[in-house]
ROSE-4610 file (N, C-alpha, C; in Angstrom, 1 decimal, always signed):
// ROSE-4610
residu = [M/M/M/M/M/M/S/S/S/I/I/I/Q/Q/Q/Y/Y/Y/K/K/K/Y/Y/Y/L/L/L/S/S/S/H/H/H/I/I/I/L/L/L/D/D/D/N/N/N/D/D/D/T/T/T/P/P/P/T/T/T/Y/Y/Y/G/G/G/N/N/N/A/A/A/Y/Y/Y/N/N/N/I/I/I/S/S/S/I/I/I/K/K/K/L/L/L/T/T/T/D/D/D/D/D/D/I/I/I/Q/Q/Q/K/K/K/G/G/G/A/A/A/V/V/V/A/A/A/N/N/N/E/E/E/S/S/S/T/T/T/I/I/I/S/S/S/T/T/T/T/T/T/T/T/T/H/H/H/I/I/I/G/G/G/T/T/T/H/H/H/I/I/I/D/D/D/L/L/L/P/P/P/Y/Y/Y/H/H/H/F/F/F/F/F/F/A/A/A/E/E/E/G/G/G/E/E/E/T/T/T/I/I/I/E/E/E/A/A/A/Y/Y/Y/D/D/D/A/A/A/S/S/S/F/F/F/W/W/W/I/I/I/F/F/F/M/M/M/H/H/H/P/P/P/L/L/L/L/L/L/V/V/V/E/E/E/I/I/I/D/D/D/A/A/A/Q/Q/Q/G/G/G/E/E/E/I/I/I/I/I/I/N/N/N/D/D/D/E/E/E/L/L/L/I/I/I/S/S/S/A/A/A/L/L/L/E/E/E/Q/Q/Q/H/H/H/R/R/R/H/H/H/K/K/K/K/K/K/E/E/E/T/T/T/D/D/D/L/L/L/V/V/V/I/I/I/V/V/V/K/K/K/T/T/T/G/G/G/V/V/V/E/E/E/K/K/K/A/A/A/R/R/R/G/G/G/E/E/E/K/K/K/S/S/S/F/F/F/W/W/W/A/A/A/N/N/N/N/N/N/P/P/P/G/G/G/F/F/F/A/A/A/P/P/P/E/E/E/L/L/L/Y/Y/Y/D/D/D/Y/Y/Y/L/L/L/V/V/V/S/S/S/T/T/T/F/F/F/P/P/P/K/K/K/V/V/V/R/R/R/A/A/A/F/F/F/G/G/G/F/F/F/D/D/D/A/A/A/I/I/I/S/S/S/L/L/L/S/S/S/A/A/A/Y/Y/Y/R/R/R/H/H/H/P/P/P/L/L/L/T/T/T/G/G/G/R/R/R/K/K/K/A/A/A/H/H/H/R/R/R/S/S/S/F/F/F/L/L/L/N/N/N/P/P/P/D/D/D/H/H/H/P/P/P/I/I/I/L/L/L/I/I/I/I/I/I/E/E/E/D/D/D/M/M/M/H/H/H/L/L/L/S/S/S/G/G/G/I/I/I/S/S/S/T/T/T/Q/Q/Q/E/E/E/H/H/H/L/L/L/L/L/L/Q/Q/Q/V/V/V/I/I/I/I/I/I/A/A/A/P/P/P/L/L/L/R/R/R/I/I/I/A/A/A/R/R/R/C/C/C/D/D/D/G/G/G/M/M/M/P/P/P/C/C/C/T/T/T/I/I/I/I/I/I/A/A/A/T/T/T/I/I/I/Q/Q/Q]
num = [1/1/1/2/2/2/3/3/3/4/4/4/5/5/5/6/6/6/7/7/7/8/8/8/9/9/9/10/10/10/11/11/11/12/12/12/13/13/13/14/14/14/15/15/15/16/16/16/17/17/17/18/18/18/19/19/19/20/20/20/21/21/21/22/22/22/23/23/23/24/24/24/25/25/25/26/26/26/27/27/27/28/28/28/29/29/29/30/30/30/31/31/31/32/32/32/33/33/33/34/34/34/35/35/35/36/36/36/37/37/37/38/38/38/39/39/39/40/40/40/41/41/41/42/42/42/43/43/43/44/44/44/45/45/45/46/46/46/47/47/47/48/48/48/49/49/49/50/50/50/51/51/51/52/52/52/53/53/53/54/54/54/55/55/55/56/56/56/57/57/57/58/58/58/59/59/59/60/60/60/61/61/61/62/62/62/63/63/63/64/64/64/65/65/65/66/66/66/67/67/67/68/68/68/69/69/69/70/70/70/71/71/71/72/72/72/73/73/73/74/74/74/75/75/75/76/76/76/77/77/77/78/78/78/79/79/79/80/80/80/81/81/81/82/82/82/83/83/83/84/84/84/85/85/85/86/86/86/87/87/87/88/88/88/89/89/89/90/90/90/91/91/91/92/92/92/93/93/93/94/94/94/95/95/95/96/96/96/97/97/97/98/98/98/99/99/99/100/100/100/101/101/101/102/102/102/103/103/103/104/104/104/105/105/105/106/106/106/107/107/107/108/108/108/109/109/109/110/110/110/111/111/111/112/112/112/113/113/113/114/114/114/115/115/115/116/116/116/117/117/117/118/118/118/119/119/119/120/120/120/121/121/121/122/122/122/123/123/123/124/124/124/125/125/125/126/126/126/127/127/127/128/128/128/129/129/129/130/130/130/131/131/131/132/132/132/133/133/133/134/134/134/135/135/135/136/136/136/137/137/137/138/138/138/139/139/139/140/140/140/141/141/141/142/142/142/143/143/143/144/144/144/145/145/145/146/146/146/147/147/147/148/148/148/149/149/149/150/150/150/151/151/151/152/152/152/153/153/153/154/154/154/155/155/155/156/156/156/157/157/157/158/158/158/159/159/159/160/160/160/161/161/161/162/162/162/163/163/163/164/164/164/165/165/165/166/166/166/167/167/167/168/168/168/169/169/169/170/170/170/171/171/171/172/172/172/173/173/173/174/174/174/175/175/175/176/176/176/177/177/177/178/178/178/179/179/179/180/180/180/181/181/181/182/182/182/183/183/183/184/184/184/185/185/185/186/186/186/187/187/187/188/188/188/189/189/189/190/190/190/191/191/191/192/192/192/193/193/193/194/194/194/195/195/195/196/196/196/197/197/197/198/198/198/199/199/199/200/200/200/201/201/201/202/202/202/203/203/203/204/204/204/205/205/205/206/206/206/207/207/207/208/208/208/209/209/209/210/210/210/211/211/211/212/212/212/213/213/213/214/214/214/215/215/215/216/216/216/217/217/217/218/218/218/219/219/219/220/220/220/221/221/221/222/222/222/223/223/223/224/224/224/225/225/225]
x = [-55.1/-55.2/-56.4/-56.6/-57.6/-57.8/-59.2/-59.9/-59.5/-59.8/-59.8/-61.4/-61.0/-62.6/-62.4/-63.1/-63.3/-64.4/-63.8/-64.4/-64.5/-65.5/-65.5/-64.9/-64.0/-63.4/-64.1/-65.3/-65.6/-67.3/-67.8/-69.4/-70.0/-71.3/-72.2/-72.9/-73.0/-73.8/-75.0/-75.8/-77.0/-77.5/-78.5/-78.9/-78.6/-78.1/-77.6/-75.8/-75.1/-73.8/-73.4/-72.4/-71.9/-70.9/-70.8/-69.7/-68.8/-67.5/-66.7/-67.2/-67.5/-68.1/-69.5/-70.2/-71.4/-72.0/-70.9/-71.3/-71.9/-72.1/-72.8/-73.5/-74.7/-75.5/-75.5/-75.9/-76.1/-77.6/-78.2/-79.5/-79.6/-80.3/-80.5/-82.0/-82.4/-83.8/-84.4/-85.2/-86.1/-86.8/-86.4/-87.2/-88.0/-88.0/-89.1/-89.5/-90.5/-90.6/-91.7/-91.4/-92.4/-93.4/-93.5/-95.0/-95.8/-95.4/-96.1/-96.3/-96.1/-96.6/-95.1/-94.0/-92.7/-92.3/-91.8/-91.4/-90.3/-89.4/-88.2/-88.0/-87.6/-86.7/-85.7/-85.7/-84.3/-84.1/-82.9/-82.3/-81.6/-81.6/-80.5/-79.7/-78.4/-77.9/-77.2/-77.1/-76.8/-75.6/-74.2/-73.4/-72.2/-71.4/-69.9/-69.3/-67.8/-67.3/-66.5/-66.4/-65.8/-66.8/-67.3/-68.2/-68.2/-68.7/-68.2/-66.8/-66.9/-65.3/-64.6/-64.0/-63.4/-61.9/-61.4/-60.3/-59.9/-58.8/-58.4/-57.1/-57.4/-56.2/-55.5/-54.2/-53.5/-54.1/-55.1/-55.6/-56.5/-57.0/-57.6/-57.3/-55.8/-55.1/-54.0/-54.0/-52.9/-53.5/-53.4/-53.9/-53.7/-52.2/-51.8/-51.9/-52.1/-52.2/-53.1/-52.4/-53.0/-54.6/-55.2/-56.4/-56.4/-57.6/-57.7/-57.2/-57.3/-56.6/-55.3/-54.8/-53.3/-52.5/-53.8/-53.5/-53.8/-53.1/-53.7/-54.3/-54.8/-55.6/-55.0/-53.6/-52.6/-52.3/-52.5/-52.0/-53.1/-54.2/-55.2/-55.2/-54.5/-54.2/-53.0/-53.2/-52.2/-51.8/-50.6/-50.2/-49.5/-49.2/-48.8/-49.1/-50.3/-51.2/-50.8/-50.9/-50.6/-51.8/-52.5/-53.7/-53.0/-52.7/-52.5/-53.7/-53.6/-54.6/-54.1/-54.5/-54.1/-55.2/-54.7/-55.7/-55.3/-56.1/-55.6/-55.7/-54.4/-54.3/-54.4/-55.4/-55.5/-56.2/-56.3/-57.1/-55.9/-54.9/-53.8/-53.0/-53.3/-52.6/-51.0/-49.9/-48.6/-47.9/-47.3/-46.5/-46.9/-48.1/-48.6/-48.8/-49.0/-48.9/-47.6/-46.7/-45.3/-44.6/-45.3/-44.7/-45.4/-46.7/-47.4/-46.5/-46.1/-45.6/-44.2/-43.5/-42.4/-42.2/-43.1/-43.1/-43.1/-43.6/-44.1/-42.5/-42.1/-41.2/-40.6/-41.9/-41.8/-41.8/-41.2/-41.4/-41.1/-40.1/-39.7/-40.6/-41.5/-42.5/-43.9/-44.4/-45.6/-45.9/-47.0/-47.8/-48.9/-49.4/-50.8/-50.8/-50.8/-51.0/-52.5/-53.1/-54.5/-54.6/-55.2/-55.0/-56.9/-56.6/-57.8/-58.0/-58.7/-58.8/-59.9/-60.8/-62.1/-63.2/-62.9/-64.0/-64.9/-65.2/-66.1/-67.4/-67.2/-68.3/-69.2/-68.7/-69.5/-70.0/-69.8/-70.1/-71.4/-72.4/-74.0/-74.0/-73.2/-73.2/-72.3/-72.7/-72.1/-70.9/-70.4/-68.9/-68.0/-68.6/-67.7/-67.1/-68.0/-67.3/-66.9/-67.6/-67.0/-66.2/-65.8/-64.6/-63.3/-63.5/-62.8/-61.2/-60.3/-59.0/-58.6/-57.5/-56.8/-55.4/-54.5/-53.1/-52.0/-50.9/-49.8/-49.7/-49.1/-48.3/-47.0/-46.4/-45.3/-44.9/-46.1/-46.2/-46.2/-46.2/-46.0/-44.4/-43.7/-42.3/-41.8/-42.6/-41.9/-42.0/-43.3/-43.7/-42.8/-42.8/-41.7/-40.3/-39.9/-38.7/-38.5/-39.6/-39.8/-40.3/-41.2/-41.9/-42.0/-41.0/-40.8/-41.9/-42.6/-43.3/-44.8/-45.0/-46.5/-47.1/-48.4/-49.0/-50.1/-50.8/-51.9/-52.0/-52.7/-53.0/-54.4/-54.6/-56.4/-56.6/-58.1/-58.3/-59.7/-59.9/-61.7/-62.2/-61.3/-61.8/-62.4/-63.1/-63.9/-63.0/-61.9/-60.8/-59.6/-58.6/-57.3/-57.3/-57.9/-58.0/-58.9/-58.4/-59.1/-59.9/-61.4/-62.5/-62.0/-61.4/-61.2/-59.7/-59.1/-57.9/-57.6/-58.1/-58.1/-56.9/-56.2/-54.8/-53.7/-54.0/-52.8/-53.4/-54.8/-55.2/-54.9/-55.1/-54.7/-53.2/-52.3/-51.1/-50.6/-51.7/-51.2/-52.0/-52.7/-53.4/-52.3/-51.6/-50.7/-49.4/-49.1/-48.1/-48.3/-49.3/-49.7/-49.8/-50.6/-50.9/-50.2/-48.8/-48.0/-47.6/-47.8/-47.6/-46.3/-45.2/-44.0/-43.8/-44.4/-44.5/-45.9/-46.9/-48.2/-48.4/-49.1/-49.6/-50.9/-51.7/-53.3/-54.0/-54.8/-55.6/-57.0/-57.2/-58.8/-59.2/-60.4/-61.0/-62.3/-62.6/-63.8/-64.0/-63.1/-63.0/-63.7/-64.2/-65.0/-64.3/-63.7/-62.4/-63.3/-64.4/-64.9/-64.9/-64.9/-64.9/-63.8/-62.7/-61.4/-60.6/-59.3/-58.4/-57.1/-56.1/-54.9/-54.5/-55.6/-55.2/-55.5/-56.2/-56.3/-55.1/-54.9/-53.7/-54.4/-54.2/-54.6/-53.6/-54.3/-53.3/-53.4/-54.5/-54.6/-55.8/-55.5/-56.6/-56.7/-58.2/-58.3/-59.3/-59.0/-59.8/-60.3/-61.6/-62.2/-63.1/-62.1/-62.8/-63.5/-64.8/-65.3/-64.2/-64.7/-63.6/-64.3/-64.1/-64.7/-63.7/-63.8/-62.9/-62.7/-60.9/-60.7/-61.3/-61.4/-62.1/-60.9/-61.3/-60.2/-60.3/-61.4/-61.7/-63.1/-63.1/-64.3/-64.6/-65.8/-66.2/-65.4/-65.3/-64.9/-65.1/-64.9/-65.4/-64.4/-63.8/-62.8/-63.2/-62.1/-62.5/-60.9/-61.1/-60.0/-60.0/-58.8/-58.7/-58.1/-58.5/-58.1/-58.1/-57.1/-56.9/-56.7]
y = [-93.7/-95.0/-95.7/-96.3/-97.2/-98.2/-98.7/-99.5/-100.9/-101.8/-103.1/-103.4/-104.2/-104.8/-106.3/-107.2/-108.4/-108.6/-109.5/-109.8/-111.1/-111.6/-112.8/-113.0/-114.2/-114.2/-115.5/-116.2/-117.4/-117.0/-117.8/-117.5/-118.5/-117.9/-118.7/-119.8/-121.0/-122.1/-121.9/-121.8/-122.0/-123.1/-123.3/-124.0/-123.6/-122.3/-121.8/-121.7/-122.7/-122.4/-123.1/-122.4/-123.2/-124.0/-125.2/-126.0/-126.2/-126.7/-126.8/-127.8/-127.3/-128.2/-128.2/-127.5/-127.6/-129.1/-129.9/-131.3/-131.7/-131.1/-131.4/-130.4/-130.5/-129.6/-130.2/-128.8/-128.8/-128.9/-129.7/-129.7/-129.5/-128.5/-127.9/-127.9/-129.0/-129.0/-129.1/-128.2/-128.3/-129.7/-130.6/-131.9/-132.0/-131.3/-130.8/-129.7/-129.0/-127.8/-127.5/-126.5/-126.0/-125.5/-124.9/-124.5/-125.6/-126.8/-127.7/-128.9/-128.4/-129.2/-129.8/-129.8/-130.3/-129.9/-130.4/-129.8/-129.0/-129.1/-128.2/-128.2/-127.3/-127.3/-127.9/-128.9/-129.5/-129.9/-129.3/-129.4/-130.7/-131.0/-131.9/-131.4/-131.9/-131.4/-132.3/-132.5/-133.3/-132.9/-133.0/-132.3/-132.7/-132.5/-132.9/-132.0/-132.4/-131.4/-130.6/-130.7/-129.7/-128.7/-127.8/-126.8/-125.3/-124.8/-123.1/-122.8/-122.0/-122.1/-122.8/-123.8/-125.0/-125.3/-126.2/-126.9/-128.0/-128.0/-129.0/-129.7/-130.9/-131.5/-132.7/-133.2/-133.8/-135.3/-135.7/-136.8/-136.7/-135.5/-135.2/-135.7/-135.8/-136.5/-137.4/-138.0/-139.2/-139.9/-141.3/-141.9/-142.2/-141.6/-141.7/-140.4/-139.5/-138.0/-137.7/-136.5/-136.2/-135.7/-136.0/-136.0/-134.7/-134.2/-133.1/-133.8/-134.5/-135.3/-135.0/-134.8/-134.5/-132.9/-132.3/-130.8/-130.6/-129.7/-129.2/-127.7/-127.6/-126.1/-125.1/-124.9/-123.6/-123.7/-124.7/-124.8/-123.9/-123.6/-122.9/-121.4/-120.8/-119.5/-119.0/-117.9/-117.3/-116.0/-115.6/-114.5/-113.6/-114.0/-113.2/-113.7/-113.2/-113.5/-112.3/-112.9/-111.8/-111.8/-110.4/-110.4/-109.9/-110.3/-109.8/-109.6/-108.7/-108.3/-108.5/-109.2/-109.5/-109.2/-109.0/-108.8/-110.2/-111.4/-112.8/-112.4/-112.9/-113.0/-114.2/-114.7/-115.8/-117.0/-118.3/-119.2/-119.8/-119.5/-120.3/-119.1/-118.4/-117.9/-118.1/-117.2/-117.9/-116.6/-116.2/-114.9/-113.5/-113.4/-112.3/-112.4/-113.2/-113.7/-113.5/-114.2/-114.2/-112.5/-111.5/-110.4/-109.7/-110.0/-109.3/-109.7/-110.9/-111.3/-111.2/-110.9/-110.2/-109.1/-108.4/-106.9/-106.7/-107.8/-108.0/-108.2/-107.6/-107.3/-108.5/-109.1/-110.1/-111.4/-111.8/-113.4/-114.2/-114.0/-115.1/-115.4/-114.4/-114.6/-114.8/-114.8/-115.1/-116.3/-116.8/-118.1/-118.2/-117.5/-117.7/-116.8/-117.1/-116.3/-116.2/-115.2/-115.1/-114.3/-114.6/-114.0/-113.6/-112.0/-111.8/-111.4/-112.0/-112.1/-111.1/-110.8/-110.0/-111.2/-112.3/-113.2/-113.4/-113.1/-113.5/-112.9/-111.7/-110.8/-111.7/-112.8/-113.9/-114.7/-114.8/-116.0/-116.4/-115.8/-116.1/-116.8/-116.6/-116.9/-118.4/-119.0/-120.1/-120.2/-118.6/-118.5/-118.8/-118.5/-118.8/-120.1/-121.0/-122.5/-122.7/-122.6/-123.1/-122.4/-121.4/-120.4/-120.0/-120.6/-120.1/-120.1/-119.2/-119.2/-120.0/-120.8/-121.7/-121.4/-122.1/-121.9/-122.9/-122.3/-123.0/-123.8/-125.3/-126.0/-125.5/-124.8/-124.2/-123.4/-122.7/-122.0/-122.4/-123.6/-124.3/-124.1/-124.6/-124.4/-123.0/-122.0/-120.5/-120.3/-120.8/-120.4/-121.1/-122.5/-123.0/-122.8/-121.9/-121.8/-120.0/-119.2/-117.7/-117.3/-118.5/-118.2/-119.5/-119.5/-121.0/-121.4/-120.2/-120.7/-120.7/-120.4/-120.7/-122.0/-122.0/-123.4/-123.6/-122.4/-122.4/-121.4/-121.7/-120.7/-120.7/-119.4/-119.2/-118.3/-118.3/-117.3/-117.4/-116.3/-115.9/-116.7/-117.9/-118.5/-119.8/-120.4/-121.6/-123.0/-122.9/-124.1/-123.7/-124.4/-124.3/-124.7/-125.5/-125.9/-125.2/-124.6/-124.3/-125.2/-125.1/-126.1/-126.6/-125.6/-125.8/-126.5/-126.5/-127.3/-128.2/-129.2/-130.4/-131.0/-131.3/-132.0/-131.0/-129.9/-128.8/-128.9/-128.7/-128.4/-129.6/-130.9/-132.1/-131.7/-131.8/-131.6/-130.3/-129.2/-128.2/-128.7/-129.3/-130.2/-131.1/-131.8/-132.8/-132.0/-130.9/-130.2/-129.3/-128.8/-128.1/-129.2/-130.3/-131.2/-132.5/-132.5/-133.6/-133.7/-134.9/-135.2/-134.8/-134.8/-134.4/-133.2/-131.9/-130.7/-129.9/-130.0/-129.8/-128.2/-127.3/-126.1/-126.3/-126.1/-126.7/-125.4/-126.0/-125.1/-124.7/-123.1/-122.8/-122.2/-122.9/-122.4/-121.9/-120.7/-120.0/-119.2/-118.3/-117.6/-116.2/-115.5/-114.2/-113.1/-112.5/-111.5/-110.2/-110.1/-108.9/-107.8/-108.0/-106.7/-106.4/-107.0/-106.5/-105.9/-105.4/-104.9/-104.6/-104.7/-104.3/-103.2/-102.1/-101.0/-101.0/-102.1/-102.5/-103.4/-103.4/-104.1/-105.8/-106.5/-107.8/-108.0/-108.5/-108.8/-110.2/-111.0/-112.2/-113.1/-114.2/-114.9/-116.3/-116.6/-117.8/-118.8/-120.0/-120.9/-122.0/-122.0/-123.2/-123.9/-125.1/-126.2/-127.1/-127.8/-128.7/-130.1/-130.7/-131.9/-133.0/-133.5/-134.8/-135.9/-136.8/-137.8/-138.5/-138.6/-139.3/-138.7/-137.3/-136.8/-135.8/-135.8/-135.2/-133.5/-133.1/-131.7/-131.4/-130.3/-129.7/-128.1/-127.7/-126.4/-125.7/-124.5/-123.7/-122.4/-121.8/-120.5/-119.8/-118.6/-117.5/-116.4/-115.8/-114.7/-114.1/-112.9/-112.2/-110.9/-110.8/-109.4/-108.3/-107.2/-105.8/-104.8/-104.4/-102.5/-101.7]
z = [-0.5/-0.6/-1.4/-2.5/-3.1/-2.0/-1.9/-1.5/-2.0/-1.1/-1.9/-2.4/-3.3/-3.9/-3.9/-4.1/-4.2/-5.6/-6.4/-7.7/-7.9/-8.7/-9.1/-10.3/-10.9/-12.0/-12.8/-12.0/-12.6/-12.8/-13.9/-14.5/-13.3/-13.5/-12.7/-13.7/-12.9/-14.0/-14.1/-15.4/-15.6/-16.6/-17.2/-18.2/-19.4/-19.6/-21.0/-20.9/-19.9/-20.1/-21.4/-22.1/-23.4/-22.9/-23.8/-23.4/-25.2/-24.8/-25.9/-27.2/-28.1/-29.4/-28.9/-28.1/-28.0/-28.0/-27.3/-27.0/-25.9/-24.7/-23.6/-23.2/-22.3/-21.6/-20.4/-19.5/-18.1/-17.9/-17.1/-16.6/-15.1/-14.8/-13.6/-13.2/-12.3/-12.1/-10.7/-10.4/-9.1/-9.0/-8.5/-8.5/-7.2/-6.2/-5.3/-4.8/-4.9/-4.9/-3.9/-3.0/-1.8/-2.2/-3.6/-3.9/-4.7/-4.8/-5.2/-4.1/-2.6/-1.6/-0.9/-1.4/-0.7/+0.4/+1.2/+2.4/+2.3/+1.5/+1.1/-0.4/-0.9/-2.3/-2.4/-3.4/-3.6/-5.1/-5.7/-7.0/-7.3/-8.7/-9.1/-10.3/-10.5/-11.7/-12.0/-13.7/-14.7/-15.4/-15.4/-16.2/-16.6/-17.3/-17.8/-16.7/-16.2/-15.0/-15.9/-17.1/-18.0/-18.6/-17.5/-18.1/-17.4/-17.8/-17.2/-17.1/-16.0/-15.4/-14.8/-15.4/-14.5/-14.7/-13.8/-13.7/-14.7/-15.5/-16.4/-15.0/-14.8/-13.8/-15.1/-14.7/-15.3/-15.6/-14.9/-15.3/-16.7/-16.9/-18.0/-19.4/-19.5/-20.6/-20.4/-19.4/-18.6/-17.8/-17.8/-17.2/-15.5/-15.4/-14.3/-13.5/-14.4/-13.8/-12.3/-12.1/-10.8/-11.0/-9.9/-9.7/-8.1/-8.2/-7.0/-5.5/-5.2/-3.9/-3.7/-4.8/-4.8/-4.1/-4.2/-4.1/-2.5/-2.0/-0.5/-0.6/+0.5/+0.2/-0.3/+0.4/+0.0/-1.7/-2.3/-3.8/-4.3/-3.9/-4.7/-4.3/-3.4/-3.3/-3.5/-4.7/-5.5/-5.4/-4.7/-4.2/-5.0/-6.5/-7.2/-8.7/-8.6/-10.1/-11.1/-12.2/-13.4/-14.5/-14.8/-15.9/-16.8/-18.1/-19.4/-20.3/-20.8/-22.3/-23.5/-24.2/-25.7/-26.6/-27.8/-29.1/-29.7/-29.7/-30.3/-31.8/-32.3/-34.0/-34.5/-35.0/-35.4/-34.5/-34.8/-34.0/-32.8/-33.1/-32.3/-31.4/-30.3/-29.7/-29.4/-29.8/-29.3/-29.0/-30.4/-30.5/-29.6/-29.9/-29.2/-27.8/-27.0/-25.5/-25.1/-25.9/-25.3/-25.3/-26.3/-26.2/-25.1/-24.8/-23.6/-22.4/-22.3/-21.0/-20.8/-21.9/-21.9/-21.2/-21.2/-20.7/-19.2/-18.5/-17.0/-16.6/-15.3/-14.7/-13.4/-13.2/-11.9/-12.3/-13.3/-13.8/-13.0/-12.2/-11.3/-10.2/-9.8/-8.5/-8.9/-10.3/-10.8/-10.6/-9.9/-9.7/-10.6/-11.2/-12.0/-13.0/-14.2/-15.4/-15.9/-16.3/-16.5/-18.1/-18.8/-20.3/-20.7/-20.8/-21.2/-22.5/-23.5/-24.8/-25.6/-24.5/-24.8/-25.6/-26.1/-26.5/-25.7/-24.5/-23.5/-24.0/-24.8/-25.3/-26.2/-26.9/-27.5/-26.8/-25.8/-25.1/-25.1/-25.7/-25.9/-27.1/-27.9/-29.3/-29.9/-31.0/-31.2/-31.6/-31.9/-32.6/-31.3/-30.1/-28.9/-28.6/-29.2/-28.8/-30.4/-31.4/-32.6/-33.5/-32.8/-33.6/-32.5/-31.4/-30.2/-30.5/-30.0/-30.2/-29.3/-29.6/-28.8/-28.4/-27.7/-27.4/-27.9/-28.4/-29.0/-27.8/-28.2/-27.3/-26.8/-27.5/-27.3/-26.3/-25.8/-24.9/-23.2/-23.3/-21.8/-21.8/-23.0/-22.6/-22.2/-22.8/-22.5/-21.1/-20.6/-19.3/-18.2/-18.5/-17.5/-17.4/-18.7/-18.5/-18.1/-18.2/-18.0/-16.8/-16.2/-15.3/-14.4/-13.6/-13.1/-11.8/-11.2/-10.1/-10.6/-12.0/-12.5/-12.3/-11.3/-11.3/-12.2/-12.5/-13.3/-14.3/-15.5/-16.6/-17.0/-16.7/-17.2/-18.3/-18.8/-19.7/-20.1/-20.9/-21.0/-22.1/-23.1/-23.9/-23.4/-24.2/-23.7/-23.6/-24.0/-23.9/-24.5/-23.8/-24.4/-25.9/-26.6/-27.8/-28.7/-29.7/-30.9/-31.4/-31.2/-31.9/-33.4/-34.0/-35.7/-35.6/-34.7/-34.8/-33.4/-33.7/-32.2/-32.0/-33.3/-33.1/-32.1/-32.7/-32.0/-30.4/-30.4/-28.7/-28.3/-28.7/-27.7/-27.4/-28.4/-27.8/-27.0/-26.9/-26.1/-24.5/-24.7/-23.2/-22.6/-23.6/-23.0/-22.6/-23.4/-22.7/-21.6/-21.2/-20.1/-19.0/-19.2/-18.1/-17.9/-18.8/-18.3/-16.8/-16.3/-14.7/-14.3/-14.9/-14.3/-14.1/-14.5/-14.2/-14.8/-14.3/-14.7/-14.6/-15.4/-15.1/-15.4/-14.2/-14.4/-15.1/-16.0/-16.9/-16.4/-16.6/-16.0/-17.3/-17.6/-19.0/-18.8/-19.8/-19.7/-18.2/-18.0/-17.1/-17.2/-16.2/-16.4/-15.9/-17.1/-17.0/-17.7/-18.0/-18.7/-17.4/-16.2/-15.3/-14.4/-15.2/-14.7/-15.9/-15.4/-16.5/-15.9/-16.8/-16.5/-15.3/-15.8/-14.9/-13.5/-13.2/-11.5/-11.2/-10.1/-9.5/-8.9/-9.2/-9.1/-7.7/-6.6/-5.4/-5.0/-5.0/-4.9/-5.6/-5.9/-6.5/-5.6/-5.5/-4.8/-5.8/-5.8/-6.7/-6.0/-5.8/-5.2/-5.9/-6.5/-7.5/-6.4/-7.0/-6.4/-6.0/-4.9/-4.7/-4.7/-6.2/-6.6/-6.7/-5.8/-6.1/-7.5/-7.8/-9.0/-10.5/-10.4/-11.5/-12.3/-13.7/-14.5/-14.7/-13.9/-14.2/-13.3/-12.9/-12.2/-11.9/-12.1/-12.1/-10.9/-11.0/-9.8/-9.6/-8.4/-8.1/-7.8/-8.5/-8.6/-8.0/-7.0/-6.4/-6.4/-6.7/-6.8/-5.9/-5.2/-4.5/-5.3/-5.4/-6.4/-5.8/-6.0/-5.3/-6.8]
């Protein structure tokens, strides 16, 4: 019997963390330093909440959309996650992902879909945010009709929106985050350390709990066999 492993599916935040469109920077500073005579080390962070591995909530695109307060602790535990690997064909992912998902036998139970495109290998390069693949708005309709229990959709690209196709990206965000039946979006996941050859047993997402916020960085841990 194969042993159980635990792996992070989220990136660590640092001052080099990329952002969509390179529009924001994160600043992590040591403001009190023991080596300079301070009683204790203490740091400050200045950042957008949409940075690194993070959750997009309905409030991101809807004035009356849900924020973190609407979700209880059990929501973030996914007992039937699905990992699929695809070769992204062009800048808007659609048919190739549907073809991969159609091969999955447990559509009715799946509560989390994770898409590994392989673009993570370029995460330190400009192309990661400037030429990133996005996802078609129509994928939302497919997921709702075919995977009725899916609550979240994650991937290793920096955003659901392709940077060079912003109008399509906005439509995709509004589809996924619509308050009537949202599928939360998990962007910029760390997926290079897992593959479909492994059995993904459980995924726990732990977002920062910031009141009335449209998104927030999160730590994600997977149980793998």
